[in-house]
ROSE-4610 file (N, C-alpha, C; in Angstrom, 1 decimal, always signed):
// ROSE-4610
residu = [M/M/M/G/G/G/P/P/P/E/E/E/P/P/P/P/P/P/V/V/V/Y/Y/Y/R/R/R/P/P/P/F/F/F/A/A/A/L/L/L/L/L/L/G/G/G/L/L/L/A/A/A/A/A/A/T/T/T/L/L/L/A/A/A/A/A/A/G/G/G/I/I/I/P/P/P/L/L/L/G/G/G/V/V/V/W/W/W/L/L/L/L/L/L/G/G/G/W/W/W/L/L/L/Y/Y/Y/L/L/L/G/G/G/V/V/V/A/A/A/A/A/A/V/V/V/P/P/P/A/A/A/E/E/E/W/W/W/M/M/M/L/L/L/L/L/L/H/H/H/A/A/A/H/H/H/L/L/L/S/S/S/G/G/G/I/I/I/L/L/L/I/I/I/W/W/W/I/I/I/A/A/A/V/V/V/A/A/A/C/C/C/V/V/V/G/G/G/A/A/A/N/N/N/L/L/L/V/V/V/A/A/A/A/A/A/I/I/I/G/G/G/N/N/N/R/R/R/S/S/S/R/R/R/G/G/G/A/A/A/E/E/E/A/A/A/A/A/A/V/V/V/A/A/A/A/A/A/A/A/A/R/R/R/T/T/T/G/G/G/A/A/A]
num = [1/1/1/2/2/2/3/3/3/4/4/4/5/5/5/6/6/6/7/7/7/8/8/8/9/9/9/10/10/10/11/11/11/12/12/12/13/13/13/14/14/14/15/15/15/16/16/16/17/17/17/18/18/18/19/19/19/20/20/20/21/21/21/22/22/22/23/23/23/24/24/24/25/25/25/26/26/26/27/27/27/28/28/28/29/29/29/30/30/30/31/31/31/32/32/32/33/33/33/34/34/34/35/35/35/36/36/36/37/37/37/38/38/38/39/39/39/40/40/40/41/41/41/42/42/42/43/43/43/44/44/44/45/45/45/46/46/46/47/47/47/48/48/48/49/49/49/50/50/50/51/51/51/52/52/52/53/53/53/54/54/54/55/55/55/56/56/56/57/57/57/58/58/58/59/59/59/60/60/60/61/61/61/62/62/62/63/63/63/64/64/64/65/65/65/66/66/66/67/67/67/68/68/68/69/69/69/70/70/70/71/71/71/72/72/72/73/73/73/74/74/74/75/75/75/76/76/76/77/77/77/78/78/78/79/79/79/80/80/80/81/81/81/82/82/82/83/83/83/84/84/84/85/85/85/86/86/86/87/87/87/88/88/88/89/89/89/90/90/90]
x = [+0.7/+0.3/+1.1/+0.9/+1.3/+1.3/+1.7/+1.8/+0.7/-0.9/-1.7/-1.7/-2.3/-2.1/-2.9/-2.1/-2.5/-3.6/-4.5/-6.1/-5.7/-4.9/-4.7/-4.2/-3.8/-2.7/-3.7/-5.0/-5.7/-6.4/-6.7/-7.0/-6.1/-4.6/-3.3/-3.3/-3.4/-3.2/-4.1/-5.6/-6.7/-6.3/-5.9/-5.7/-4.2/-3.4/-2.3/-2.5/-3.3/-3.4/-4.1/-5.5/-6.5/-5.8/-4.7/-4.1/-2.9/-2.3/-1.3/-2.0/-2.8/-3.7/-4.6/-4.7/-5.4/-4.2/-3.7/-2.2/-1.6/-1.1/+0.3/-0.1/-1.5/-2.1/-2.2/-2.5/-3.1/-1.7/-1.3/+0.5/+1.2/+0.9/+2.2/+0.8/-0.5/-1.0/-0.6/-0.7/-0.6/+1.3/+2.1/+3.2/+3.7/+3.0/+2.6/+2.1/+1.3/+0.7/+1.7/+2.5/+3.6/+4.7/+4.8/+6.2/+6.3/+4.8/+5.1/+4.2/+3.4/+2.3/+1.1/+0.4/-0.3/-1.7/-2.8/-4.0/-4.1/-4.6/-4.6/-5.6/-5.4/-5.9/-7.2/-8.2/-9.4/-9.1/-9.5/-9.4/-9.9/-10.8/-11.5/-10.5/-9.7/-8.8/-7.4/-7.1/-6.4/-6.5/-7.6/-8.2/-8.3/-8.6/-8.6/-6.9/-6.0/-4.5/-4.4/-4.1/-4.0/-4.9/-6.0/-6.2/-5.2/-5.6/-4.7/-3.3/-2.6/-1.3/-1.1/-2.3/-2.7/-2.6/-3.7/-3.8/-2.8/-2.3/-1.2/+0.4/+0.3/+1.2/+0.5/-1.3/-1.3/-1.0/-1.7/-1.5/+0.3/+1.4/+2.7/+2.9/+2.3/+2.6/+2.0/+1.0/-0.1/+0.7/+1.0/+1.8/+3.3/+3.8/+5.1/+5.4/+4.5/+4.3/+4.0/+3.3/+2.6/+4.1/+4.4/+5.4/+6.6/+7.0/+8.0/+7.8/+6.7/+6.1/+5.8/+6.0/+5.6/+6.9/+8.1/+9.5/+10.3/+10.0/+10.4/+10.0/+8.4/+7.9/+8.3/+8.6/+9.1/+10.9/+11.3/+12.5/+12.9/+12.2/+12.4/+11.7/+10.4/+9.9/+11.5/+12.1/+13.0/+13.8/+14.1/+15.4/+14.7/+13.5/+13.3/+13.3/+13.1/+12.9/+14.0/+15.3/+16.6/+17.2/+17.0/+17.4/+17.0/+15.2/+14.6/+15.4/+15.8/+16.3/+17.5/+18.7/+19.9/+19.8/+18.8/+18.4/+18.0/+17.6/+17.1/+17.8/+18.9/+19.6/+19.2/+18.3/+17.1/+18.1]
y = [-1.2/+0.1/+1.3/+2.4/+3.3/+4.4/+5.8/+6.7/+7.7/+7.9/+8.4/+9.5/+10.2/+11.3/+12.5/+13.6/+14.8/+15.5/+15.2/+15.8/+17.5/+17.7/+19.4/+19.5/+19.2/+20.2/+21.0/+20.8/+21.7/+22.7/+22.2/+23.6/+24.4/+23.9/+25.0/+25.5/+25.5/+26.1/+27.2/+26.9/+27.9/+29.2/+28.4/+29.4/+30.3/+29.9/+30.7/+31.5/+31.0/+31.9/+33.2/+32.7/+33.9/+34.8/+34.5/+35.0/+36.0/+35.5/+36.3/+37.2/+37.2/+38.2/+39.2/+38.9/+39.9/+40.4/+39.7/+40.1/+41.4/+40.8/+41.8/+42.9/+43.2/+44.9/+45.7/+44.7/+45.3/+45.7/+44.7/+45.0/+46.0/+46.3/+47.6/+48.9/+48.6/+49.8/+50.1/+49.0/+49.3/+50.1/+49.5/+49.9/+51.7/+51.7/+53.2/+54.1/+53.6/+54.7/+54.6/+53.9/+53.8/+54.6/+54.5/+55.3/+56.3/+56.5/+57.5/+58.3/+58.5/+59.1/+59.0/+57.9/+57.7/+57.7/+57.8/+57.7/+56.6/+57.2/+56.2/+54.7/+53.8/+52.4/+52.2/+51.8/+51.9/+50.5/+50.7/+49.5/+48.1/+48.1/+46.8/+46.3/+46.8/+46.3/+45.8/+46.8/+45.7/+44.7/+44.4/+43.1/+42.3/+42.5/+41.9/+41.2/+42.1/+42.0/+40.6/+41.3/+40.4/+39.0/+39.0/+37.4/+36.7/+37.7/+36.4/+36.3/+37.3/+36.6/+35.6/+35.5/+34.3/+33.0/+33.2/+31.9/+31.5/+32.6/+32.1/+31.4/+32.0/+31.4/+30.1/+29.6/+28.2/+27.0/+27.7/+27.2/+26.5/+27.3/+27.0/+26.0/+26.3/+24.8/+24.1/+24.0/+22.5/+21.7/+22.7/+21.9/+21.5/+22.1/+21.9/+20.8/+21.0/+19.9/+18.4/+18.4/+17.1/+16.7/+17.4/+16.7/+16.4/+16.9/+16.7/+15.2/+15.8/+14.1/+12.6/+13.2/+12.3/+11.8/+12.7/+12.2/+11.6/+11.9/+11.4/+10.1/+9.7/+8.5/+7.4/+8.1/+7.1/+6.9/+7.7/+7.4/+6.4/+6.8/+5.3/+4.3/+4.2/+2.7/+1.9/+2.8/+2.7/+2.1/+2.8/+2.1/+0.7/+0.8/-0.6/-1.6/-1.3/-2.4/-2.9/-1.7/-2.5/-3.3/-2.7/-3.3/-5.2/-5.1/-6.4/-7.4/-6.8/-7.3/-7.9/-6.8/-7.5/-8.9/-8.7/-9.6/-11.0/-10.8/-12.3/-12.4/-11.8/-12.1/-12.1/-11.6/-11.0/-10.3]
z = [+0.1/-0.2/+0.1/-0.7/-1.0/+0.2/+0.4/+1.3/+1.0/+1.9/+1.7/+1.0/+0.3/-0.8/+0.7/+1.1/+2.1/+1.4/+2.5/+2.5/+2.5/+3.7/+3.4/+2.4/+1.4/+0.6/-0.2/-0.9/-1.8/-0.4/+0.8/+1.6/+2.2/+2.1/+2.5/+1.0/+0.2/-1.1/-1.6/-1.0/-1.2/+0.0/+1.5/+2.4/+2.0/+1.5/+0.9/+0.0/-0.8/-1.9/-1.4/-0.6/-0.3/+0.9/+1.9/+2.4/+1.6/+0.8/+0.6/-0.6/-1.4/-1.9/-1.2/-0.5/+0.8/+1.4/+2.1/+3.3/+2.9/+1.3/+1.0/+0.8/+0.0/-0.1/+1.2/+1.7/+3.6/+3.9/+4.3/+4.9/+4.0/+3.1/+2.4/+2.6/+2.8/+3.1/+4.6/+5.8/+6.7/+6.9/+6.2/+6.6/+5.8/+4.8/+4.1/+5.0/+6.0/+7.2/+7.9/+8.6/+9.2/+9.2/+7.9/+7.5/+6.7/+6.0/+4.4/+4.7/+5.7/+5.6/+5.1/+4.0/+3.5/+4.3/+3.8/+4.8/+5.7/+7.0/+7.8/+7.3/+7.9/+7.9/+8.8/+8.2/+9.5/+10.2/+11.2/+12.4/+11.8/+10.8/+10.3/+9.6/+9.0/+8.0/+8.8/+9.7/+11.0/+11.1/+11.7/+12.0/+10.9/+9.8/+8.7/+8.4/+8.4/+8.3/+9.4/+10.5/+11.6/+11.2/+11.1/+10.8/+10.3/+9.0/+7.7/+7.8/+8.9/+9.2/+10.4/+10.8/+12.1/+11.0/+10.0/+9.1/+8.4/+7.9/+7.3/+8.3/+9.4/+10.7/+10.3/+11.1/+10.8/+10.1/+8.5/+7.7/+7.4/+7.8/+7.7/+8.6/+10.0/+11.0/+10.6/+10.5/+10.2/+9.2/+7.4/+6.7/+6.6/+7.5/+8.3/+8.9/+9.9/+11.0/+10.3/+9.6/+8.8/+8.2/+7.7/+6.7/+7.2/+8.6/+9.6/+10.6/+10.7/+11.8/+10.2/+9.1/+8.5/+7.9/+7.4/+7.3/+8.8/+10.0/+11.3/+11.5/+11.4/+11.3/+10.0/+8.9/+7.9/+8.3/+8.7/+9.0/+10.2/+10.9/+12.7/+12.1/+10.9/+10.3/+9.4/+8.8/+8.1/+8.8/+10.3/+10.7/+11.6/+12.0/+12.8/+11.6/+10.3/+9.2/+9.1/+8.8/+8.9/+10.0/+11.6/+12.2/+12.2/+12.0/+12.1/+10.5/+9.6/+8.3/+9.0/+9.4/+9.6/+10.9/+12.0/+12.6/+12.0/+11.3/+10.8/+9.7/+9.0/+7.8/+6.5/+6.7/+5.1/+4.6]
């Protein structure tokens, strides 16, 4: 049996695209407001940017964490299989 396809990937890509498409322009607007004197950013837009940043961090942790756990799990199973094979002489 082969490895299971990651179910989270389409959702992670959709979340990443939405976060970057909305978060980057909002971040540029916020930086312009802070450093260049651009018109003030309404509070609702600041909250949206904060939520989108949180979603991006959650996506990164969930995806990277799942890949790390899978990699560590496969590595340890491979080591156990190699030890068992060495003991049986296979």
